[in-house]
N, C-alpha and C positions, 0 to 999 in steps of 0.2 A: 632314375625316375624320369618317366616320359610325360610330357604335357600333351593334352589333347589338341589335335590339329583341326583345321577347318572342316575336314571330312568327318570328324567325330562328333560334331555338334548335332543336337536333336533337330529334326525337321519340323518346323512350324508351318501352318498354312500361310500362304501369301496374303497380304493385305487385300481385302476386297473379295476374297473367296470365302464362301460359307464353310463353317466347320461341319464335319460329317456328324449327323444326328441319326439316332435309330429311327427306323421307319414306323414302328408301332409305339403307341403310348403304353406305359406300364399299367397293369391292371389295378383296379380300385382296391383299397384296403378292405378287409372284412368288416362287416357291420359291428358296431359297438354294443354296449349294454342298453342303449336308449336314454341315457342321461338320468337325472334325478327324478324321482316320482313327484308329481305335482301335488301341492298341498290341497286339501279339500277347500272348495270355495265357500265363502260365508253367504248367508242369506241376509242381504242388505236391508230388505224390507222388515224382516223380523227384528233386526238390530235397531232400525229407525223407530219402529213401533215401541220397542222396549224403552228407548231413550225418551220418546214423547210421553209415555206413560209415567216414567219416573219423574221427569221434570214437571209434568203437569200436576203430579201429587205434591211436589215440593213448593210450587209457587201458586197453586190453585188457579191456573189459567184454563178456561173452559175450552179453548180451541185445541189444546193438546190431547184431551181425552178422546174426542172423535177421531183425531188423526192417528192415535195409538190403535184404536179399534180397526181403522181402515188399513193401516200398514201391517198390523198383526194378521188381519184376514188375508191380505195378499201374500204375506210371508208363510202363512199356514197352507195356502193353496200351492205355493212353490215347494214347500216341504213335502206335500203329498205326491209331488212329481219327482221327488228324489233329492231335493236340495237339503242341506243340513239346517238346523235351527228350528225344529218343530217346537221344542220347549220354550224357546225365546218368543216365538210367535204366539203361543198360548198365553204366556205371561204378559205379553203386550196387550192382548185382547182383555185379559182380566184386569190389568192396571188401567186400561182405558175405561172400562165399565166402572171400576171403583172411582176413578177420577170424575166421571160424569155424575155418579150418584152423590159423591161428596160435594160437588159443586151445586147440585140441585138442593141438597139439604141445607147448605149454607145460604143459598138464595131464599129458601122458604123461611129460615130463621130470621133473615134480614127483613123479609116482607111481613112477617108476623109481629115484629117488634113495633111498638107504638111510635118510635122516634123516626122510623124510616118512611119517608113520603116520596112518592114518584113525582 
C-alpha cells in the first residue's frame, strides 16, 4: 500500500490569488407561469353604502340614509366602469331611500302627535 506523497496533493490557488471564474454569467431561467391569479377587487363604496343603509334602518339614524345613497351612487358608477358590486350598490341606494322615507314618516308621526312640542 502506498501513501500519497507531497507531489500527489491537489493544487489549490495560493492565498491572495482570485479563483478562476467563468467569463460569462449563466443565462436566465425560462419564465414561469406568472404566479397565482389575482382575486377580483371589491367595490368598497358599494359595501360602505350597504352597511350604512342596513345600520341606518336598524337604529333609525337620519345621517346614514343619505350616506348610503351617496356611497351607493359612487359604487354604481364604479360598477358601470367594470368594478364588481353592482347589486350591492343598487341595494345600498334602495336601503338609503327606505331609511330616509322611514325617518320622515317617524318625524311626521311625532310632529302630528299632540304631546310633541318644539
